[in-house]
C-alpha positions in Angstrom: 0.0 0.0 0.0 1.3 3.5 -0.8 -0.1 6.5 1.1 -1.6 9.1 -1.3 0.1 11.8 0.7 2.8 11.6 3.3 4.1 15.2 3.5 2.0 15.7 6.6 4.0 13.2 8.5 7.1 15.3 8.0 5.8 17.3 11.0 3.9 14.9 13.1 3.8 11.2 14.1 0.9 9.0 12.9 -1.9 8.4 15.5 -2.6 5.0 16.9 -5.7 4.8 14.7 -3.7 5.6 11.6 -1.2 3.0 12.4 -3.9 0.4 13.0 -5.6 1.1 9.7 -2.3 0.7 7.8 -1.6 -2.6 9.5 -5.1 -3.8 8.7 -4.5 -3.2 5.0 -1.4 -5.4 5.1 1.4 -3.2 3.8 4.0 -4.7 1.6 6.7 -2.1 2.3 7.8 0.2 5.1 9.4 3.6 4.9 10.7 6.0 7.6 10.4 9.8 7.6 13.7 11.5 8.6 14.4 14.6 10.5 13.1 16.1 13.8 9.8 14.2 13.7 11.8 11.0 14.1 14.2 12.3 16.7 16.7 13.9 14.3 17.0 10.7 12.3 19.3 10.7 9.3 20.2 8.1 6.7 23.4 8.0 4.6 22.6 6.3 1.3 25.5 4.5 -0.5 24.4 4.0 -4.1 26.0 2.3 -7.1 26.0 -1.1 -5.4 27.6 0.5 -2.3 31.0 0.8 -4.0 32.1 3.6 -1.7 31.0 2.0 1.5 34.1 0.1 2.5 36.5 3.0 1.8 34.2 5.3 3.8 34.0 2.9 6.7 37.8 2.6 6.7 38.2 6.4 6.9 35.7 6.8 9.7 37.3 4.0 11.7 40.7 5.7 11.5 39.2 8.9 13.0 36.5 7.5 15.3 37.2 3.8 16.0 34.1 1.8 16.7 31.6 4.5 15.5 30.3 2.6 12.4 29.9 -0.6 14.5 27.3 1.3 16.6 25.2 2.3 13.6 22.3 0.5 11.9 23.2 -0.8 8.5 21.0 -2.5 5.9 21.5 -3.7 2.3 19.3 -2.4 -0.4 17.9 -4.3 -3.4 20.5 -2.8 -5.8 23.4 -3.9 -3.5 23.8 -0.5 -1.8 23.9 0.4 1.8 21.7 2.5 4.2 23.4 3.7 7.4 21.0 5.1 9.9 21.3 7.0 13.2 19.8 9.7 15.3 21.8 12.9 16.2 21.8 14.9 19.3 21.6 18.1 17.2 19.1 18.9 14.3 20.0 17.5 10.9 19.8 19.3 7.6 17.8 18.3 4.5 18.7 15.8 1.9 22.3 16.4 0.8 24.6 14.9 -1.9 27.9 14.2 -0.4 30.0 12.4 -3.0 29.6 12.2 -6.8 31.7 11.2 -9.8 31.6 12.6 -13.3 31.5 10.0 -16.0 32.2 10.9 -19.7 29.5 10.1 -22.2 29.7 9.8 -26.0 26.7 12.1 -26.6 23.3 13.1 -25.4 21.8 9.6 -25.4 20.7 8.4 -21.9 23.1 6.1 -20.1 22.5 3.5 -17.4 24.8 3.4 -14.5 24.2 1.5 -11.3 20.7 0.6 -12.5 19.7 4.3 -13.0 19.1 6.0 -16.3 21.0 9.3 -16.5 20.8 12.1 -19.1 24.2 13.5 -20.2 24.8 17.2 -20.2 27.4 19.1 -22.2 29.9 21.2 -20.2 31.6 24.4 -21.0 34.4 22.4 -22.6 31.9 20.9 -25.1 32.2 17.4 -23.6 29.2 15.3 -22.7 29.1 13.7 -19.2 26.8 12.5 -16.4 27.3 13.0 -12.7 26.8 9.8 -10.7 25.8 10.1 -7.0 27.8 7.7 -4.8 26.8 9.0 -1.3 23.9 11.2 -0.2 21.8 11.7 2.9 18.1 11.6 3.7 17.5 14.2 6.4 14.9 16.8 7.4 11.9 16.4 5.1 13.2 13.2 3.5 12.2 9.5 3.7 13.5 6.1 2.7 12.3 2.5 2.2 13.8 0.1 4.7 13.7 -3.5 6.0 11.6 -5.6 6.1 10.4 -4.2 2.7 11.2 -6.7 -0.1 14.9 -6.6 -1.1 16.1 -4.8 2.1 18.1 -6.9 4.5 19.5 -5.9 7.9 23.3 -6.1 8.1 23.8 -4.7 11.6 21.9 -3.0 14.4 18.2 -2.6 15.3 16.1 -0.1 13.4 13.5 0.0 16.1 16.1 1.7 18.3 18.5 3.7 16.1 21.8 4.7 17.8 22.3 8.3 19.0 25.5 10.1 17.8 26.9 13.4 18.8 27.1 16.4 16.4 30.9 15.8 16.3 30.5 12.2 15.4 28.0 13.1 12.7 30.6 15.6 11.4 33.0 12.7 11.0 30.5 10.5 9.2 29.6 13.2 6.7 33.1 14.6 6.4 34.6 11.3 5.4 31.9 11.0 2.7 32.6 14.5 1.4 36.3 13.6 1.0 35.2 11.0 -1.5 33.6 13.5 -3.9 35.3 13.4 -7.3 32.9 15.5 -9.4 34.4 18.8 -10.5 31.7 21.2 -11.7 32.1 22.5 -15.2 32.4 26.3 -15.0 30.9 28.4 -17.8 33.4 30.9 -19.2 36.4 29.1 -17.6 39.8 29.7 -19.3 40.8 27.1 -21.8 43.6 24.8 -20.7 46.9 24.8 -22.6 47.6 21.7 -24.7 48.9 18.7 -22.8 47.8 16.8 -19.7 45.3 18.7 -17.5 46.4 19.2 -13.9 43.8 20.1 -11.3 44.7 23.2 -9.3 44.7 21.2 -6.0 47.1 18.6 -7.4 49.3 21.4 -8.8 49.5 23.1 -5.4 50.3 19.8 -3.6 53.1 19.2 -6.1 54.6 22.8 -6.1 53.5 24.1 -2.7 53.4 27.8 -3.7 49.8 29.2 -3.7 50.9 32.8 -4.7 52.6 31.5 -7.8 49.6 29.4 -8.7 47.3 32.5 -8.2 49.6 34.5 -10.5 49.6 31.9 -13.2 45.9 31.2 -13.0 44.7 34.8 -12.9 42.5 34.0 -9.9 41.7 36.8 -7.4 41.8 34.7 -4.2 42.3 31.3 -2.7 39.8 29.6 -0.4 41.2 27.6 2.5 38.9 24.9 3.9 40.1 21.3 4.4 43.5 22.4 3.2 44.1 23.7 6.8 43.3 20.3 8.4 46.4 19.0 10.0 48.3 22.3 9.5 46.5 25.1 11.3 49.4 27.5 10.6 48.7 27.3 6.8 46.6 30.4 6.4 49.3 32.5 8.1 51.9 31.0 5.8 49.9 31.9 2.7 49.3 35.4 4.0 53.0 35.9 4.5 52.7 36.2 8.3 54.6 33.0 9.1 57.1 30.6 7.6 56.7 26.9 7.1 57.4 25.1 10.4 60.1 22.5 10.8 59.4 18.8 11.7 60.0 19.6 15.3 57.7 22.6 15.3 55.0 20.6 13.6 55.2 18.0 16.3 55.1 20.7 19.0 52.0 22.3 17.5 50.2 19.0 17.1 50.9 18.0 20.7 49.8 21.4 22.0 46.7 21.3 19.8 45.9 17.8 21.2 46.3 18.9 24.9 44.3 22.1 24.4 41.3 20.1 23.1 41.4 17.8 26.2 41.6 20.9 28.4 38.8 22.7 26.7 36.3 19.9 26.2 37.3 17.6 29.1 38.8 14.2 28.6 35.8 12.3 27.3 34.6 14.8 24.7 38.1 15.9 24.1 39.3 12.5 23.0 36.5 12.3 20.5 37.3 15.7 19.0 41.1 15.1 19.0 41.1 11.8 17.1 40.2 13.4 13.8 42.8 16.1 14.2 45.5 13.5 15.2 44.5 11.6 12.1 44.9 14.6 9.9 48.4 15.4 11.3 49.5 11.8 10.7 47.9 11.5 7.3 49.6 14.7 6.1 53.0 14.5 7.7 53.6 10.9 8.6 51.8 9.0 5.8 53.9 5.9 6.4 52.6 5.6 9.9 49.7 3.2 9.4 48.3 -0.1 10.6 48.3 -1.2 14.3 50.8 1.6 15.3 48.4 4.3 14.1 45.4 2.5 15.5 47.1 2.5 18.9 47.5 6.2 18.9 44.0 6.8 17.6 42.3 4.7 20.3 44.6 5.3 23.3 43.2 7.2 26.3 46.5 8.0 28.0 47.2 11.5 26.9 50.9 11.4 27.7 51.3 8.2 25.6 49.5 9.8 22.7 51.4 13.0 22.9 54.8 11.2 23.0 54.0 8.8 20.1 52.4 11.5 18.0 55.5 13.7 18.4 57.8 10.8 17.5 55.8 9.9 14.4 55.6 13.5 13.1 59.3 14.2 13.7 60.3 11.0 11.9 57.8 11.4 9.1 57.4 15.2 8.6 60.9 16.0 7.2 60.5 13.9 4.0 57.0 15.3 3.3 57.4 19.0 3.9 58.2 19.7 0.3 54.9 18.2 -0.8 52.7 19.2 2.1 53.9 22.7 3.1 
């Protein structure tokens, strides 16, 4: 049975009489309305047979060990995944988190992941489609779920969705955003010179001189967002107000940053906040520090141990990476 209208339930729960009438009809599928009406419930939808799920889970585990294991997970008929939780803070509306641009031969519809997509021609004259890999269902949204046909529970109990903090939700969504690989086509953008196309971000990572890149590109400004993760001094360096730190200075800043978070938030909340920052420092300046050794730092509760091991890893790993990461 499909309800002729469901928008009213975006703001209120069904009455006992309404629930009874639906059950009497014998529904063949169940859906859940997200957002505040369901206790700030949100669902992360992994489409395209869930191809991004494992990589996303690995990233989340490095920053917040054990977080994904707490969440409800179900498999969808197309092989995708639904990850469901409630949040302590209000959630936003449906949001696309990670997409991929796929070239097309023309304007004829193409089928990817069981969905028919219509190609569009970009400013460069090339046809392409944008495939959504990860998106959310939040305030005002809804989704089909188990035990609807084709949906199978993988982990957790949907009758009692787990509660996550706003910081934990930020980790879940942030790791998905990092997997976005769809560059928007900009109308009127300058034409690239002949030869291999190098994205500005890759060019910057290779040469490490934002002002030179601005001069060559003709851009008026540079936006710093995730580029400052793991290097909070970076905006000052670009502004000419500081110089690139040495390996020892990087270690000192990281340790001070870690201890300040514990002091500000308290040990319990501070450990949760600090893990993602510790992960960013290690990822950027000690990329070879992986596996059990990294997991030990990320999960340890002894602040002196974490500070000592973090400093050792950064001093040993930062020097060879400064040219690429500064």
